[in-house]
VMD Tcl script that draws the C-alpha trace (Angstrom):
set ca {
  {69.30 90.49 110.50}
  {72.51 90.37 112.38}
  {75.64 89.54 110.18}
  {78.89 88.03 111.48}
  {81.88 90.26 111.39}
  {83.45 88.39 108.52}
  {82.10 86.36 105.66}
  {83.93 83.91 103.37}
  {83.22 84.54 99.64}
  {83.77 82.51 96.48}
  {83.20 83.21 92.89}
  {83.76 80.84 89.88}
  {84.75 83.77 87.66}
  {87.80 84.08 89.95}
  {88.72 80.47 90.63}
  {91.96 81.08 92.58}
  {90.62 84.05 94.58}
  {89.54 83.84 98.19}
  {87.38 86.78 99.38}
  {86.74 87.84 102.87}
  {84.05 90.41 103.41}
  {84.22 92.59 106.57}
  {80.64 93.65 107.34}
  {81.37 96.27 110.08}
  {82.70 99.78 109.67}
  {84.90 100.28 107.77}
  {83.37 97.63 105.36}
  {85.75 96.16 102.83}
  {86.40 93.00 100.73}
  {89.79 91.55 100.67}
  {91.12 89.14 98.20}
  {93.52 86.89 100.02}
  {95.09 85.69 96.77}
  {96.83 89.00 96.29}
  {95.80 91.08 99.38}
  {93.88 93.54 97.26}
  {91.31 95.53 99.30}
  {88.19 97.06 97.96}
  {86.58 99.54 100.40}
  {82.78 99.69 100.49}
  {82.84 103.06 102.31}
  {83.63 106.67 101.40}
  {86.18 108.20 103.62}
  {86.80 111.86 104.61}
  {90.38 113.07 104.44}
  {90.56 113.38 108.26}
  {89.59 109.63 108.62}
  {92.45 108.44 106.33}
  {95.13 108.51 109.05}
  {93.08 106.42 111.45}
  {92.04 104.02 108.60}
  {95.68 103.46 107.74}
  {96.51 102.44 111.22}
  {93.49 100.20 111.55}
  {93.89 98.51 108.16}
  {96.76 96.27 109.13}
  {94.91 95.02 112.13}
  {91.63 94.34 110.07}
  {93.56 92.49 107.46}
  {95.25 90.34 110.12}
  {91.81 89.50 111.64}
  {90.46 88.57 108.24}
  {93.35 86.23 107.60}
  {92.86 84.64 111.06}
  {89.13 84.24 110.33}
  {90.00 82.45 106.99}
  {92.49 80.20 108.68}
  {89.95 79.32 111.40}
  {87.22 78.42 108.83}
  {89.50 76.38 106.68}
  {90.64 74.39 109.81}
  {87.06 73.60 110.57}
  {86.44 72.09 107.18}
  {89.63 69.99 107.50}
  {88.50 68.48 110.82}
}
mol new
graphics top color blue
foreach p $ca { graphics top sphere $p radius 0.5 }
foreach p [lrange $ca 0 end-1] q [lrange $ca 1 end] { graphics top cylinder $p $q radius 0.2 }
display resetview
């Protein structure tokens, strides 16, 4: 099965949270309510520098994905 790069997640236990799941490496879940990121990968020390520089870009992409999805519901 091929998954999209981002998935929108919801959970009634967290009624104000909006979750975006990034399904490609490095996999993570971000809660847009508070920008908390949960990584679904283990990283080696030497990968941390690259991860730090890429994180900002991935979070921006996740936010753009959410904005696009919400705009489609509003149309």
